[in-house]
N, C-alpha and C positions, 0 to 999 in steps of 0.2 A: 453680501456679494462676494463672489470668488476672489481669492488673493493667490499671489504667486510669490514664493521665495526663490530668489535667483542667487546662486552662489557662483562666483567667478574666481578660479584659482589662477593667481598671477605668478607665483613662484613657489616651488617646493624647497623647503629648507631642511627637512629631516624625513627621508622616505620611510623609515621604520615607524615613526609616530603617525605619519599619514596612513600607512597601511593599517595600523591599529585602529585609527578613526574609521576607516572604511569597513573594517571587520565589525566594529561595535555599533555603527550608526544605525543599522536596522533595529536594534534594541529599543530605540526611542521613537519608533513609528506610532502614530496615533490613528484612530479611525478617521476616514475621510481624507487622509493624505494621499496624493497620487503623483508619482514621479513622471513627469512628462518628457524630460531629457536628462541624461546622465552621462556626461563625458563621451558623447558620441563625436563623430567627425564634425568639424566646424571650420569656419572661415571668418577671420576678423576683417570686417569691411572698413572699420574706422577705429582709431585709437591704438593704444599700445598692444603688443602681443600678449596672449594669455596662454595658460596651459590646458585649460578646459573649464567647463561650466555645467551646472545642474539647474533644472527648473522643476520646483515641486508645487503642485496645486493644493490649495486648502479651501474649505468651504467659506472662510471669512478671514479678514485680517486678524481678528481676535484669536481665531484658532491657530493661525500661523504664529502669532506672538506667544500663545500658550505653549505650543510645541517648542519654539526656540528658547523660551524661559523655563521650561520644565526642569525639574531637578535631574531627571534622567538624562536629557540632552546636555545640560550643563556639565554633568559628570563626564560625558563622553567628548564633548567639543574641546576640551583641553588638549586632546591629542591632535586635533586639527590646528589649534593655535600653535602647538609646538612643531607641526609638520609642514605648515605652508602659510603663505600670505594670500589672503582672500578678500574679496568684497562680498558682502551679503546684503541683500535688500529685500524688502517686502513691498510689493506693488499690488494695488487693488485692480481687479479686472474691470471690464466694461460691461 
C-alpha cells in the first residue's frame, strides 16, 4: 500500500547546513519515490507556525523506511539535523 513521508521544517538553525542537505538530498533518491509537494506555498490552519513542508510518495511503508534508513540518506541527513528542526513521519495511504 502507498505510503507518504511528510517532513515539516519548524525552525532553521544553520542555513549553510540546510543548503548542503538540499544540494545533496537528490543523491539518495530511490526508484518509486515521487515528490508530491516541496516547500510550496502553504497556510497553517491549526497548530504552531512552520517554515515549510515536503510530501514524498513511496510504493509502501517498507520502501519509505528503506529510503530513510539507507546508508546514503543517513550520510546526507546529518546536514538536515545540523541545519534545522524537523518533524518527519511516515503514514500509510488508504
